[in-house]
N, C-alpha and C positions, 0 to 999 in steps of 0.2 A: 561556507563552501569555498570561499576564496583561499583560505589557508589550506584547505584540503587539496585543492588543485595546484596552487602555485607556491605555497610556503610550507613544505612538509615538516620542517623542523618546528615551526610554530604550532602546527596542528598536533604533532606528537607530544609537545609539552602541555598543550591545553587539554588533551584527551589522554592522559597518562594511564597506562595499565601495567607499568613495570614493577609495581610493588608486590605482585604475585605472578607466578608463571602460568602457562596455559592450563596445565593439569589442575592447579589449584582453582583457577577460574571455572573449570568444568565441574569441579566438585561444588563450587558455590552456586552455580546455576543449575537448579534441578529441573528435570522434565515435568511438565504438567499436562498429561495427556487429556484429562477432562476439559481443561480450558482450551486446549488446542482443538479438540473435537467440537466444542461449542462455537469456536471461531468458524470452523468449516461448515457446521450446520447452519448457523445464522447467515453466512455468506451464500450458501446454496439456496436458502429460502428467499433471500433478497434477490439473488440472480434470477430465479424462476419467476418471481413476481414482476421484476423489471422486464424480463423477456416477454411475458404475457402482455404487459402494457405496450411494449414496443410493437408487438404484432398487431394490436388493435390500432395504434397510431399509424402504422404503415399501410392500412387499407386505403384504397384509391379515393374514396369519398372524403376522407380526412386529410390525406397527404397532399391534396392539391392546394391547401392553404399553407402559407409560409410559416405561421406560428407552429403548426404541427411538424413541419420540417425542422424547425429549431428545437422543438421538444424532443424529436427523435434523435438529433445529434447530442443533446444534453443527456438523454437516456443512455446512449452508447458510451459516453464518457463516464457516466455514473456506474454503468455496469463494469467498465474496466477498473474503476476505483474500488468498487466493492470486491471484485475478484482479487485484485492485487492486495488490498488491505486485509481481507479475511484470509487469503492464502498465505501471505508472508507472516502475518501475526500468528496464524494457526501453526505454521511450520516452526516458527521460533518457540512457541509454547510447547509443541510436541517434543522437540529435541532438547529443550531446556537451554537455549542459546543465551549467551550474555554478550554484551558489547565487546568486552575485552577478549573473547575467544575469536570472534570474526569482526574486527573493527571496521574494515572496509565495506563488507557486505551490509552491516548495520547502518553505517553512515550513508551509503548510497541509497539503500531502500528507504531509510528514514527521510532523506531529502526528497525522494520521489513521492512518498506518501504524503509528506507535508505540502507538496506542490499540487497534488491532485485536486483539492477543492478549488484552486484558482484557474485550472485549465478551462472550465466552461466560460469564465469571464473573458479569457483571451480568445476563445473561439468566437464569441459573440462580437468582439471588437473588430475582428478581421473577417 
């Protein structure tokens, strides 16, 4: 991430895409609508199940305990991770995107997705 933000020349040499042009990369990356639809479906199923659990946790008789408040916060973070991961992955599969077609979009979303599992740990520390 440091080379992406502060050393663009090093980033471009490490993640080279210049041996084919954009139209050749688009031919290389074929759309996979079935895989994209599966990403969206599994994301929706996980979203609904998480949402139902959070509704139960939020009830007054449970939410008065601090452990349920922490579980509620972790559930919200997990919902965001599921929505983002299944949404971005499904979209990339639907359109048949490849890294070299949209390198900045892929790098930023990949970094965000890679950091999502660590965000609950940071929330519990502070």
